[in-house]
N, C-alpha and C positions, 0 to 999 in steps of 0.2 A: 287332369289335375292330380298331383301325388297327396298321400295321406300323410300330413306332417305329424310330429309331436304335438303340436297345439290341437290338431283335430282329434288326436287321441285323448288329450287331456280333457277337451270339451264332451267327448263321448262317455268318458268315465264319469263326468261331473253330472251328466244327464242320468246315466244309470244310477248314480247314487242318490240323486234327487227322487228317481223313480221308485228305489227300493224304499226310501223313507215315507213317501206318499202312500205306496201300496206294498207294504213289507211281505205279504203272503200271496198276494196274487197281482203281480205286477201288470199282467195282460188286461186286467180289468179296467186300466186307465181309459182307453177309449170308449169301451162298452159302457161304462158308467156315465160318460159324457153323451146323454141321451139327445135324440134330435130335437125334442122340446126346449132344452136349454141352448142349443145352438140357435135354434129358430128365435128365441127370446133375445139373444144378443143382436141378431140382425134386425128384429123389430125395433130394438131400443135404439140402434145405431144404422138408420135407413140410408146414410150417405156414405157408409164405409167403402163402397166400390167407386165412388166419384172421382177420386185421385187417379184410379187405374184407368178408368174410362177416359179421363181428359188426356192422360199419357198415350193411350192406344190411339185416340182421335188425332192427336199431334203427330204421332208417327206415321200415319196415313197420309196427312197433310204434307209432311216434309218429303216423303217418298214421292208423291204426286208432283211435287215442285223440284225434284231432281236432287235433293239434299239427302243423299243415301247414307252417308256416315251418321248424320244426326238423326235420321230415321230409325236406324238400328238401335241407337242409343235409347230412344224413346220407347221402340218396340220392346226392348229387354227391360227397361224400367216398368213398362205396363205388365209384362209378365211376372216379374218379381212382386208387383203390388198385388196382382191377382192372387198368387199363392201365399205370400207371407202376410200382407195386411189384411186381405179379404177373407182368407180361408184360414190359414194357421193361427193368426192372431185371435180370432174368436174361439178357437178350440182350446189354446193355451190359457186364454183368460178364463174361461169356464172351468177349466181344471183346478184353478186356484180359489179356493172358496173365501179367503180373506180378502175382502174388497180392497183394503188399503194397500196389500202387498201385491195385488193382481198386476198392476202396471209394471212395477219393478221387475216382476218375474217374466212378464212378456217381453219387456225391453231387453232382459238378459238372454233369454231363451232364443229370440229371433235376430240377435245382433251380429250372429255369424253370417259371412258370405256364403255364397253357394247354395243349390238346392238339393244335392244328393245326401247332405247329412240329415235331411228330413224326410228322406225316402220311407223309412219304417213307419214313422208317425202318419205319413200320408197314406200309405197302403193300408194301415189299420182303420183309418178313418173312412177311407173309400169303401172297404168291405162292409162296415157297420152302416154307413149313411146312404150308400148308393148301390150296394151289392156288386160292386165292379172291383176286379182285380187291376191294381194300378198299372203292372206290367204289361196289361193288355191295350193300354191306351197309346196309339200311334197315330200320326196324321195320315199315313197310308200304310198298307201292309208291309211294305219292304223298307219302310223308315225305321229309325231308332225308336227306342221307347221315348214317349212325349216328354217326361222329365229329363231324360238325358239330353234331348234336342234343346230344352230350355236352358240346362246347364251349359251347353256348348255355345248358344247365343250369348249367354252372360259373359263367358270367358271372351268371346269376340268383341263384345261391349268394352270389356275392360282394355283390350288392346287398342281400341280406338281412343279410349280416354287417356291411357297411359303412355302409348307408344305411337299415337297418331296414325294408326293403321287406316288405310283408305277402304271403304266398302263399296262394292259394286251394287248395281241395281238389283241382281239376283239375290245377293246376300240380305240386302235390305227387305226385299219381299220375303225371303226365308223368314227373317225375324219376325215380320208381321204375321206371316201364316202360322208360326209356331204360338205366338201370342193369341191368336184367333182360337186355336185349338185347344189351348190351355184353358181359356174361358169356356169354350163350348163343351168341351169333354170332361173337364174337371170341376169348375165353379158353377157351371150353369146346371149341371147333373145334380149336385148338392142342393142348390137353391130351389130347384124344381120339386124335388122329393121332400122339401121343407113347405112347399106351398107359396114360394116367393117367385117374383120375377122383376125385371128392370125395366123401369122408365127411361125415356130419352134422357141422356145426360149421366146415368149410372144409379139413379137412386132405387132403393128398393121399395117394392110394394107387393101387398098380398094379392096372389092370383085369385081372379074371379073364377068360380066353378058354377 
């Protein structure tokens, strides 16, 4: 996917907003967003992962029934929901201290398509909350970085929707595998560090120790 003038404009807008929020120490943005604040969001919104879990379940059912194109669409949607609605949304929401403006800022910040534009934010988040370098996350040692694979699946999903591209059994399974690892390696790692786990259906609960 090429880097367009629109992409550059959005990147500059994010940088400008970041400079205004953190004029002296921009890099504090993620470190100031403590684990406690993120955990508080999840506790207050225990069903934030339910739509993603529902989409993932639908992808597996469609795949089992031989509807591979539809399965890939739902797998890509599940991945997007895991990353943007279930992970990035709580972070961006927590960084905006004015409650009345939070929803507007979240909607604007996460409205753009694609995952790679959020790579820097995710990388800092993972170092702070999970002690993990994002670039090390891969499904298999020889595979692309997990976030890059997720972006590739999203592009394939767009080709299905907008160009009618047919999807093979293997491609659909790949989409499901990527979505599985996005949850296991990215979202589940953060939730575990926050003392949270999932019930059946995707509802968040406090882990029993």
